[in-house]
VOPAGU-2260 file (C-alpha; in pm, 1 decimal, decimal comma):
REM VOPAGU-2260
SITE   aa  ch    i         X         Y         Z
SITE  MET   A    0   -2373,2     590,5   -2063,5
SITE  LEU   A    1   -2693,1     672,2   -1925,1
SITE  ARG   A    2   -2786,0     340,1   -1884,9
SITE  SER   A    3   -2438,9     286,9   -1672,8
SITE  LYS   A    4   -2534,5     612,6   -1475,5
SITE  SER   A    5   -2852,2     442,7   -1369,4
SITE  ALA   A    6   -2712,1     120,3   -1273,8
SITE  ASP   A    7   -2459,7     282,0   -1012,2
SITE  VAL   A    8   -2749,0     486,4    -885,7
SITE  ARG   A    9   -2928,6     161,0    -818,9
SITE  ALA   A   10   -2622,3      20,5    -665,2
SITE  ARG   A   11   -2577,1     292,7    -417,3
SITE  PHE   A   12   -2947,8     253,9    -289,9
SITE  ALA   A   13   -2897,3    -103,2    -272,3
SITE  VAL   A   14   -2576,2     -77,9     -62,7
SITE  LEU   A   15   -2780,2     213,2     129,6
SITE  GLY   A   16   -3021,6     -65,6     196,3
SITE  ILE   A   17   -2756,5    -320,7     270,8
SITE  PHE   A   18   -2579,6     -78,9     549,7
SITE  TRP   A   19   -2938,2      15,5     689,6
SITE  ILE   A   20   -3022,8    -374,9     717,8
SITE  CYS   A   21   -2635,2    -436,1     889,7
SITE  GLY   A   22   -2679,3    -144,3    1131,9
SITE  LEU   A   23   -3024,0    -269,8    1246,4
SITE  LEU   A   24   -2887,3    -614,0    1288,9
SITE  CYS   A   25   -2566,8    -465,3    1501,5
SITE  ALA   A   26   -2828,5    -305,9    1708,7
SITE  VAL   A   27   -3049,6    -590,1    1762,4
SITE  TRP   A   28   -2757,7    -795,3    1902,1
SITE  SER   A   29   -2658,6    -532,2    2117,2
SITE  ALA   A   30   -3013,4    -492,8    2234,4
SITE  SER   A   31   -3107,2    -847,1    2308,9
SITE  LEU   A   32   -2804,2    -888,1    2538,4
SITE  PRO   A   33   -3020,2    -800,0    2847,3
SITE  THR   A   34   -3227,4   -1093,4    2717,0
SITE  LEU   A   35   -2987,5   -1326,1    2674,9
SITE  ASN   A   36   -2812,0   -1261,0    3004,5
SITE  ALA   A   37   -3156,2   -1317,5    3197,9
SITE  ARG   A   38   -3254,9   -1619,7    3014,9
SITE  LEU   A   39   -2920,3   -1812,6    3074,4
SITE  GLY   A   40   -2784,7   -1649,2    3389,3
SITE  LEU   A   41   -2477,4   -1501,0    3262,5
SITE  GLY   A   42   -2343,3   -1225,8    3450,8
SITE  GLU   A   43   -2157,5    -941,2    3348,2
SITE  GLY   A   44   -1813,6   -1183,5    3322,1
SITE  ARG   A   45   -1945,8   -1427,6    3106,1
SITE  LEU   A   46   -2152,9   -1183,0    2904,3
SITE  GLY   A   47   -1774,6   -1024,3    2837,5
SITE  LEU   A   48   -1677,5   -1380,3    2716,9
SITE  VAL   A   49   -1913,0   -1356,6    2486,5
SITE  LEU   A   50   -1845,1   -1018,3    2356,9
SITE  LEU   A   51   -1484,4   -1133,0    2317,4
SITE  LEU   A   52   -1572,4   -1428,2    2115,2
SITE  THR   A   53   -1786,5   -1199,3    1856,0
SITE  ALA   A   54   -1510,5    -973,8    1808,6
SITE  LEU   A   55   -1245,7   -1258,2    1751,4
SITE  GLY   A   56   -1453,7   -1410,6    1509,1
SITE  SER   A   57   -1501,6   -1114,8    1331,7
SITE  MET   A   58   -1126,8   -1025,1    1324,7
SITE  THR   A   59   -1051,9   -1398,0    1232,6
SITE  CYS   A   60   -1298,2   -1407,2     951,8
SITE  MET   A   61   -1254,0   -1026,9     789,7
SITE  PRO   A   62    -875,6   -1140,8     608,3
SITE  LEU   A   63   -1099,5   -1413,1     455,7
SITE  ALA   A   64   -1365,1   -1266,6     316,3
SITE  GLY   A   65   -1124,6    -975,4     157,6
SITE  ARG   A   66    -958,6   -1260,6     -25,9
SITE  LEU   A   67   -1283,7   -1426,1    -119,9
SITE  SER   A   68   -1427,0   -1080,6    -247,3
SITE  ASP   A   69   -1109,3   -1039,2    -463,3
SITE  ALA   A   70   -1137,2   -1359,1    -590,6
SITE  TRP   A   71   -1504,8   -1409,3    -630,3
SITE  SER   A   72   -1594,4   -1057,5    -684,7
SITE  SER   A   73   -1778,7    -802,6    -407,6
SITE  ARG   A   74   -2094,1    -843,8    -595,8
SITE  ASN   A   75   -2100,4   -1232,7    -537,6
SITE  ALA   A   76   -1956,8   -1237,3    -206,7
SITE  LEU   A   77   -2178,6    -993,8     -90,0
SITE  ARG   A   78   -2526,7   -1193,1    -207,0
SITE  ALA   A   79   -2398,9   -1460,3     -38,5
SITE  ILE   A   80   -2277,2   -1340,5     315,5
SITE  ALA   A   81   -2521,0   -1104,5     379,3
SITE  PRO   A   82   -2834,8   -1342,3     419,1
SITE  LEU   A   83   -2602,4   -1573,7     603,0
SITE  ALA   A   84   -2507,9   -1264,9     861,9
SITE  ALA   A   85   -2871,2   -1226,8     915,9
SITE  LEU   A   86   -2941,4   -1584,3    1005,0
SITE  ALA   A   87   -2617,1   -1619,5    1213,2
SITE  LEU   A   88   -2799,7   -1398,5    1472,1
SITE  LEU   A   89   -3024,1   -1716,5    1537,6
SITE  GLY   A   90   -2767,3   -1893,1    1712,0
SITE  PRO   A   91   -2721,7   -1674,6    2004,7
SITE  ALA   A   92   -3065,0   -1588,2    2015,0
SITE  LEU   A   93   -3181,3   -1968,2    2051,6
SITE  ALA   A   94   -2875,6   -2083,5    2219,7
SITE  PRO   A   95   -2963,0   -2335,1    2489,9
SITE  SER   A   96   -2618,7   -2314,3    2720,3
SITE  PHE   A   97   -2332,3   -2072,2    2779,4
SITE  PRO   A   98   -2083,9   -2300,4    2597,8
SITE  VAL   A   99   -2326,9   -2346,9    2296,7
SITE  LEU   A  100   -2382,4   -1932,7    2294,0
SITE  LEU   A  101   -1969,7   -1898,9    2294,0
SITE  ALA   A  102   -1961,4   -2100,9    1961,2
SITE  ALA   A  103   -2274,4   -1913,9    1830,6
SITE  ALA   A  104   -2113,3   -1584,9    1902,8
SITE  PHE   A  105   -1798,4   -1655,1    1727,5
SITE  VAL   A  106   -1978,5   -1745,5    1442,0
SITE  LEU   A  107   -2177,7   -1468,8    1460,9
SITE  GLY   A  108   -1879,2   -1240,2    1476,8
SITE  ALA   A  109   -1681,2   -1368,9    1178,3
SITE  ALA   A  110   -2035,7   -1361,5     992,3
SITE  LEU   A  111   -2062,9    -982,8    1088,4
SITE  GLY   A  112   -1716,0    -910,3    1026,2
SITE  SER   A  113   -1729,2   -1058,8     694,4
SITE  LEU   A  114   -2031,6    -895,0     589,7
SITE  ASP   A  115   -1827,3    -555,0     707,6
SITE  VAL   A  116   -1542,4    -616,5     444,1
SITE  VAL   A  117   -1739,6    -699,8     148,3
SITE  MET   A  118   -2039,8    -451,3     155,4
SITE  ASN   A  119   -1732,5    -182,4     231,3
SITE  THR   A  120   -1555,0    -335,0     -69,0
SITE  GLN   A  121   -1894,7    -277,8    -311,4
SITE  ALA   A  122   -1942,8      71,2    -156,4
SITE  ALA   A  123   -1578,9     144,1    -255,3
SITE  GLU   A  124   -1660,9      29,5    -589,9
SITE  ILE   A  125   -2003,3     243,5    -633,5
SITE  GLU   A  126   -1794,0     552,3    -516,6
SITE  ASN   A  127   -1498,9     485,5    -777,1
SITE  ARG   A  128   -1807,7     456,9   -1042,7
SITE  TYR   A  129   -1959,8     781,5    -899,4
SITE  GLY   A  130   -1614,1     968,6    -905,1
SITE  ARG   A  131   -1646,4    1176,8    -605,7
SITE  PRO   A  132   -1671,1    1074,4    -255,5
SITE  ILE   A  133   -2007,5     913,7     -92,0
SITE  MET   A  134   -1888,9     656,2     145,8
SITE  SER   A  135   -1946,6     860,8     436,7
SITE  SER   A  136   -2313,6     846,3     348,2
SITE  PHE   A  137   -2328,6     450,6     354,1
SITE  HIS   A  138   -2201,8     474,1     727,3
SITE  GLY   A  139   -2446,7     738,8     809,1
SITE  VAL   A  140   -2724,8     504,8     679,0
SITE  TRP   A  141   -2569,7     203,7     905,7
SITE  SER   A  142   -2640,4     443,0    1231,1
SITE  LEU   A  143   -2959,8     486,4    1111,2
SITE  GLY   A  144   -2998,7     121,7    1088,5
SITE  GLY   A  145   -2873,4     118,4    1433,4
SITE  VAL   A  146   -3148,6     344,6    1575,9
SITE  ALA   A  147   -3368,1     136,0    1362,0
SITE  GLY   A  148   -3270,2    -169,5    1566,5
SITE  GLY   A  149   -3256,2     -34,2    1905,1
SITE  LEU   A  150   -3611,7     104,1    1928,5
SITE  THR   A  151   -3758,7    -228,2    1732,7
SITE  ILE   A  152   -3645,3    -393,4    2031,5
SITE  SER   A  153   -3760,4    -153,6    2293,9
SITE  ALA   A  154   -4102,0    -131,0    2133,5
SITE  GLY   A  155   -4126,6    -478,6    2104,5
SITE  LEU   A  156   -4040,9    -562,8    2447,1
SITE  SER   A  157   -4259,0    -232,4    2593,0
SITE  LEU   A  158   -4559,7    -436,3    2419,2
SITE  GLY   A  159   -4479,8    -774,3    2579,6
SITE  ALA   A  160   -4325,1    -940,4    2312,4
SITE  ASP   A  161   -4065,8   -1227,6    2396,9
SITE  GLY   A  162   -3731,0   -1128,8    2343,1
SITE  THR   A  163   -3582,8   -1432,5    2211,2
SITE  ALA   A  164   -3882,7   -1453,5    1957,0
SITE  LEU   A  165   -3825,8   -1105,9    1859,2
SITE  THR   A  166   -3479,9   -1129,8    1827,9
SITE  ALA   A  167   -3531,0   -1479,3    1593,4
SITE  GLY   A  168   -3763,2   -1274,6    1397,2
SITE  VAL   A  169   -3575,6   -1008,8    1305,2
SITE  ALA   A  170   -3294,2   -1215,9    1211,8
SITE  VAL   A  171   -3505,0   -1386,5     956,0
SITE  VAL   A  172   -3689,0   -1092,9     785,3
SITE  ALA   A  173   -3320,4    -933,5     792,1
SITE  ALA   A  174   -3209,7   -1243,6     576,0
SITE  GLY   A  175   -3512,1   -1247,6     357,4
SITE  LEU   A  176   -3457,2    -818,0     302,7
SITE  PHE   A  177   -3073,7    -897,2     218,0
SITE  LEU   A  178   -3196,7   -1075,4     -92,0
SITE  LEU   A  179   -3353,9    -801,2    -239,2
SITE  PRO   A  180   -3093,3    -561,6    -338,7
SITE  GLY   A  181   -2849,0    -878,5    -535,9
SITE  LYS   A  182   -2937,7    -791,9    -876,0
SITE  ARG   A  183   -2866,9    -455,3    -809,1
SITE  LEU   A  184   -2500,1    -465,4    -696,3
SITE  LEU   A  185   -2234,1    -414,0    -946,2
SITE  ALA   A  186   -1990,3    -618,8   -1073,4
SITE  ASP   A  187   -1634,1    -567,2    -994,5
SITE  ARG   A  188   -1466,7    -398,0   -1280,1
SITE  PRO   A  189   -1247,0    -659,5   -1503,8
SITE  ARG   A  190    -924,8    -640,2   -1418,1
SITE  PRO   A  191    -669,9    -585,0   -1703,5
SITE  ARG   A  192    -422,9    -759,7   -1823,5
SITE  LYS   A  193     -59,2    -729,5   -1642,4
SITE  ALA   A  194     113,5    -596,7   -1957,1
SITE  ASP   A  195    -121,2    -314,4   -1940,7
SITE  VAL   A  196     -93,8    -194,5   -1561,7
SITE  PRO   A  197     196,2     -57,0   -1420,2
SITE  ALA   A  198     396,0    -288,1   -1181,1
SITE  ALA   A  199     283,7     -66,8    -877,9
SITE  ALA   A  200     -99,6    -147,6    -947,0
SITE  GLN   A  201     -92,8    -492,6   -1025,5
SITE  SER   A  202     -85,5    -622,3    -635,8
SITE  GLY   A  203    -270,1    -366,3    -509,3
SITE  LEU   A  204    -143,7    -118,6    -220,8
SITE  PRO   A  205     175,7    -207,6     -52,6
SITE  THR   A  206     172,6    -360,9     277,1
SITE  MET   A  207     345,5     -70,1     436,0
SITE  ALA   A  208      53,5     164,5     272,8
SITE  VAL   A  209    -219,7    -119,7     464,2
SITE  LEU   A  210     -39,2    -100,5     752,2
SITE  LEU   A  211      -5,2     288,2     777,5
SITE  LEU   A  212    -387,7     309,5     694,8
SITE  GLY   A  213    -497,6      50,1     980,4
SITE  MET   A  214    -335,9     242,7    1173,3
SITE  VAL   A  215    -494,3     554,2    1110,0
SITE  ALA   A  216    -839,9     382,4    1123,7
SITE  MET   A  217    -753,0     215,1    1462,2
SITE  ALA   A  218    -672,1     526,7    1608,9
SITE  GLY   A  219   -1019,1     641,8    1484,9
SITE  PHE   A  220   -1194,4     383,2    1601,9
SITE  VAL   A  221   -1015,2     407,6    1956,8
SITE  SER   A  222   -1134,8     778,9    1972,3
SITE  GLU   A  223   -1524,3     720,8    1864,2
SITE  GLY   A  224   -1551,3     443,8    2073,8
SITE  ALA   A  225   -1440,6     619,0    2361,7
SITE  GLY   A  226   -1729,4     887,5    2288,7
SITE  TYR   A  227   -1984,7     605,6    2277,0
SITE  SER   A  228   -1861,0     399,4    2569,6
SITE  TRP   A  229   -1743,3     710,2    2774,8
SITE  ALA   A  230   -1907,7    1026,9    2709,7
SITE  SER   A  231   -2257,0     975,8    2951,0
SITE  LEU   A  232   -2006,2     836,6    3220,0
SITE  HIS   A  233   -1767,2    1142,5    3192,2
SITE  ALA   A  234   -2048,8    1368,1    3207,3
SITE  ALA   A  235   -2158,8    1211,0    3541,7
SITE  GLU   A  236   -1820,3    1185,6    3724,3
SITE  ALA   A  237   -1618,7    1448,2    3567,5
SITE  LEU   A  238   -1905,6    1679,6    3510,3
SITE  GLY   A  239   -2113,2    1623,4    3816,5
SITE  ALA   A  240   -2427,1    1570,3    3616,6
SITE  ASP   A  241   -2721,6    1412,4    3727,3
SITE  PRO   A  242   -2757,2    1063,2    3590,4
SITE  ALA   A  243   -3052,6    1195,0    3358,1
SITE  THR   A  244   -2868,5    1465,2    3249,1
SITE  ALA   A  245   -2560,9    1269,1    3222,4
SITE  SER   A  246   -2721,6    1029,4    3009,0
SITE  PHE   A  247   -2763,0    1299,7    2717,5
SITE  ALA   A  248   -2436,1    1277,1    2633,0
SITE  TYR   A  249   -2444,7     974,3    2434,3
SITE  PRO   A  250   -2709,1    1067,1    2213,0
SITE  VAL   A  251   -2545,4    1395,5    2153,1
SITE  PHE   A  252   -2247,6    1234,5    2047,2
SITE  ALA   A  253   -2408,4     926,6    1835,4
SITE  ALA   A  254   -2620,0    1216,9    1656,7
SITE  ALA   A  255   -2340,0    1441,4    1580,3
SITE  VAL   A  256   -2172,9    1125,2    1407,6
SITE  THR   A  257   -2450,3    1037,6    1199,4
SITE  VAL   A  258   -2553,4    1368,8    1088,6
SITE  THR   A  259   -2197,0    1455,0     975,0
SITE  ARG   A  260   -2167,7    1143,0     795,5
SITE  LEU   A  261   -2509,2    1206,6     606,2
SITE  THR   A  262   -2383,0    1545,6     493,3
SITE  ALA   A  263   -2024,2    1591,3     455,8
SITE  ASP   A  264   -1947,0    1395,6     121,2
SITE  ARG   A  265   -1994,3    1704,4     -38,3
SITE  LEU   A  266   -1755,6    1856,1     150,0
SITE  ARG   A  267   -1487,9    1571,1     104,1
SITE  SER   A  268   -1524,6    1605,7    -238,0
SITE  LYS   A  269   -1397,4    1985,9    -261,5
SITE  THR   A  270   -1106,0    1859,5     -32,4
SITE  GLU   A  271    -782,5    1652,0    -123,9
SITE  PRO   A  272    -793,1    1346,2      95,6
SITE  ALA   A  273    -453,0    1411,3     296,8
SITE  ALA   A  274    -586,1    1749,4     379,4
SITE  TRP   A  275    -923,9    1621,3     483,1
SITE  ILE   A  276    -797,7    1392,3     748,6
SITE  ARG   A  277    -568,0    1639,0     869,6
SITE  LEU   A  278    -883,8    1890,4     904,3
SITE  THR   A  279   -1088,6    1597,0    1060,0
SITE  GLY   A  280    -821,3    1502,1    1320,8
SITE  SER   A  281    -755,2    1837,2    1443,7
SITE  ILE   A  282   -1118,8    1894,9    1480,1
SITE  ALA   A  283   -1127,0    1565,0    1672,9
SITE  ALA   A  284    -852,8    1701,3    1912,9
SITE  ALA   A  285    -984,7    2007,0    1944,5
SITE  GLY   A  286   -1319,6    1840,6    2059,1
SITE  TYR   A  287   -1126,2    1650,1    2304,9
SITE  ALA   A  288    -934,9    1940,6    2431,3
SITE  ILE   A  289   -1309,4    2102,2    2502,3
SITE  VAL   A  290   -1406,0    1788,6    2696,2
SITE  LEU   A  291   -1067,7    1800,6    2875,0
SITE  ALA   A  292   -1103,8    2135,8    2982,9
SITE  ALA   A  293   -1494,9    2120,6    3064,4
SITE  PRO   A  294   -1423,0    1996,3    3446,2
SITE  LEU   A  295   -1227,4    2306,7    3513,4
SITE  LEU   A  296   -1477,1    2576,6    3410,7
SITE  PRO   A  297   -1621,4    2754,8    3694,8
SITE  ALA   A  298   -1981,9    2734,0    3552,5
SITE  GLY   A  299   -2144,7    2542,1    3223,3
SITE  ARG   A  300   -1945,9    2268,3    3312,1
SITE  MET   A  301   -2222,3    2039,6    3121,5
SITE  ALA   A  302   -2290,1    2269,7    2804,8
SITE  ALA   A  303   -1900,0    2250,4    2761,5
SITE  GLY   A  304   -1890,0    1901,2    2781,7
SITE  LEU   A  305   -2177,1    1847,1    2523,5
SITE  VAL   A  306   -2017,3    2113,4    2285,4
SITE  GLY   A  307   -1659,5    1924,0    2311,5
SITE  TRP   A  308   -1815,6    1568,4    2260,8
SITE  SER   A  309   -2004,2    1706,2    1947,2
SITE  VAL   A  310   -1705,3    1896,9    1812,6
SITE  ALA   A  311   -1504,9    1556,7    1863,7
SITE  ALA   A  312   -1787,5    1333,1    1687,5
SITE  ALA   A  313   -1786,6    1585,6    1358,2
SITE  GLY   A  314   -1413,1    1521,2    1343,4
SITE  LEU   A  315   -1416,2    1151,3    1397,1
SITE  ALA   A  316   -1748,4    1057,6    1186,8
SITE  THR   A  317   -1547,4    1083,6     850,8
SITE  ILE   A  318   -1179,0     965,4     946,0
SITE  VAL   A  319   -1286,1     576,6     891,9
SITE  PRO   A  320   -1491,3     639,9     584,5
SITE  GLY   A  321   -1200,8     845,4     469,3
SITE  VAL   A  322    -956,9     557,5     522,2
SITE  PHE   A  323   -1202,2     330,3     350,4
SITE  SER   A  324   -1241,6     560,7      13,4
SITE  VAL   A  325    -857,0     555,7      -7,2
SITE  VAL   A  326    -825,3     200,2      -5,8
SITE  GLY   A  327   -1128,2     183,0    -264,0
SITE  THR   A  328    -883,3     327,6    -517,5
SITE  ALA   A  329    -622,3      71,8    -429,8
SITE  GLY   A  330    -682,7     -52,2    -831,5
SITE  ALA   A  331    -624,8    -442,6    -741,0
SITE  ASN   A  332    -693,4    -670,7    -468,2
SITE  VAL   A  333    -939,9    -396,7    -262,2
SITE  GLY   A  334   -1102,8    -660,6     -71,8
SITE  ARG   A  335    -788,1    -772,4      62,5
SITE  ALA   A  336    -647,1    -424,8     126,2
SITE  LEU   A  337   -1007,1    -331,9     252,1
SITE  SER   A  338    -985,7    -648,6     517,5
SITE  GLY   A  339    -671,8    -564,0     689,2
SITE  VAL   A  340    -709,6    -206,3     714,6
SITE  THR   A  341   -1085,0    -327,8     851,6
SITE  THR   A  342    -930,1    -586,9    1078,8
SITE  MET   A  343    -669,1    -309,0    1244,4
SITE  ALA   A  344    -955,9    -101,9    1328,6
SITE  TYR   A  345   -1177,6    -359,8    1489,6
SITE  ALA   A  346    -865,0    -470,2    1707,4
SITE  GLY   A  347    -855,6     -61,6    1785,4
SITE  GLN   A  348   -1223,1     -85,1    1902,0
SITE  LEU   A  349   -1171,3    -420,1    2070,5
SITE  GLY   A  350    -835,2    -293,9    2259,5
SITE  GLY   A  351    -958,4      52,7    2326,8
SITE  PRO   A  352   -1190,9     -25,8    2659,5
SITE  ALA   A  353    -859,3    -220,4    2779,0
SITE  VAL   A  354    -641,1      71,2    2779,3
SITE  ILE   A  355    -905,8     364,5    2890,8
SITE  GLY   A  356   -1081,7     158,2    3173,0
SITE  PRO   A  357    -734,1     107,4    3389,0
SITE  LEU   A  358    -573,3     410,0    3287,7
SITE  ALA   A  359    -931,8     565,6    3439,4
SITE  GLY   A  360    -932,4     330,0    3729,9
SITE  ALA   A  361    -609,9     442,7    3839,2
SITE  THR   A  362    -629,6     809,8    3762,6
SITE  SER   A  363    -968,2     918,6    3657,3
SITE  LEU   A  364   -1205,6     936,3    3366,5
SITE  GLY   A  365   -1124,7    1300,8    3294,3
SITE  VAL   A  366    -753,2    1224,5    3272,5
SITE  ALA   A  367    -819,6     930,1    3077,4
SITE  MET   A  368    -996,8    1099,1    2792,2
SITE  ALA   A  369    -645,0    1257,6    2721,8
SITE  VAL   A  370    -620,1     885,6    2540,8
SITE  PRO   A  371    -848,9     930,3    2225,6
SITE  GLY   A  372    -766,0    1311,8    2236,1
SITE  LEU   A  373    -386,3    1227,6    2159,6
SITE  LEU   A  374    -471,7     981,8    1924,6
SITE  ALA   A  375    -707,4    1238,9    1718,2
SITE  LEU   A  376    -416,8    1482,3    1722,7
SITE  ALA   A  377    -208,3    1180,6    1577,2
SITE  ILE   A  378    -455,5    1122,0    1317,5
SITE  ALA   A  379    -391,3    1505,2    1209,6
SITE  VAL   A  380     -27,4    1430,7    1196,8
SITE  ALA   A  381      31,3    1122,3    1088,5
SITE  GLY   A  382    -301,3    1073,6     873,1
SITE  PRO   A  383    -160,0    1316,3     570,0
SITE  ILE   A  384     149,7    1070,6     569,1
SITE  ALA   A  385     -28,9     745,7     559,1
SITE  ILE   A  386    -294,4     883,4     264,2
SITE  ARG   A  387      -0,2    1030,9      58,0
SITE  ARG   A  388     181,6     666,6      58,5
SITE  ALA   A  389    -139,6     498,9     -47,8
SITE  THR   A  390    -193,2     761,4    -308,7
SITE  GLY   A  391     134,4     903,3    -418,8
SITE  PRO   A  392     230,7     908,0    -790,6
SITE  ALA   A  393     378,7     598,3    -790,5
SITE  ARG   A  394       9,6     438,0    -734,9
SITE  ALA   A  395    -193,6     384,1   -1056,4
SITE  ALA   A  396    -553,6     506,1   -1082,4
SITE  PRO   A  397    -840,1     252,5   -1111,6
SITE  VAL   A  398    -892,0     133,1   -1436,6
SITE  SER   A  399   -1204,3     239,2   -1634,9
SITE  ALA   A  400   -1456,8     -23,5   -1717,7
SITE  ALA   A  401   -1492,7    -124,8   -2104,2
């Protein structure tokens, strides 16, 4: 028992490291875009197409990664995919032309999307072994990796390093680092014989449960993405803040998300999943209500806006990790179910700006923020229904390893 527990702890720290490196890679990719833009003379339109191809690559390969994880085990899939995902960053960094860049961006998106699925599947396996919520901490460490990646590029460029060489160097180093935790990952629990398992557990989550959970995750990503994408601009346009002050809204939102993810698991362990998502959705909706009301105040608008973004971030931070935790209890074909939920979530992340941007142009950004607020409210109402559908009495508990 002690040996098994020790292995679980080692696996947890190994996967925390993988999440950190993945966050670093994603941030380096984002932070390297200005250098890439200057080197190839892309412009906003072509750069937007590059980002679209990256997102499409992720969404295309996430379902394949889920099937691979189920067939080959999340441990083996993660050990193979993680270093390849890091090396995939070399493609865009070294691309000599725009057409090559588009192909490389699709491959990078496919690799990072696949990594997202298999590392979350392994995290769900570790969480099941622990017997209590720990998923949010993985996502919090991913955010810390993102901070490290952004600082790495900023510091390197400030010291005069070549942007292309810097990005390529990070890719190679990250690929090497991904090889270190491999032996500490957990083998997926062996699947029991069909005769020993209720029919409801043999195929994992029903399709309808996956769709409902995917819709909750999608709403969560749209609402969270709105904070990352629009908080600072909202502070400038709707709250009348000067550029320096308005820019403070983004780190406030990001810090609230990260801190909540790193600290919320202990609270989650004391609350039923359906009740937790009702609570967090309600908190997020309350935060957006404060954001919407802030421009109407006679004074203190910026302070109210920052409070609103902080509250919204605290509510949104654990919605997607909480959904992933529920998927992790599916019993069988966790990778396939998780890939379906993740693909829908990323579709929301991709489509969110396409909805909020035009609405803001037709009305105002202040009015457009009602969209993520309403989605947060929908999570509070529909989230518990989706979770009960996935964890109801007909669902069998995960089978213990022998």
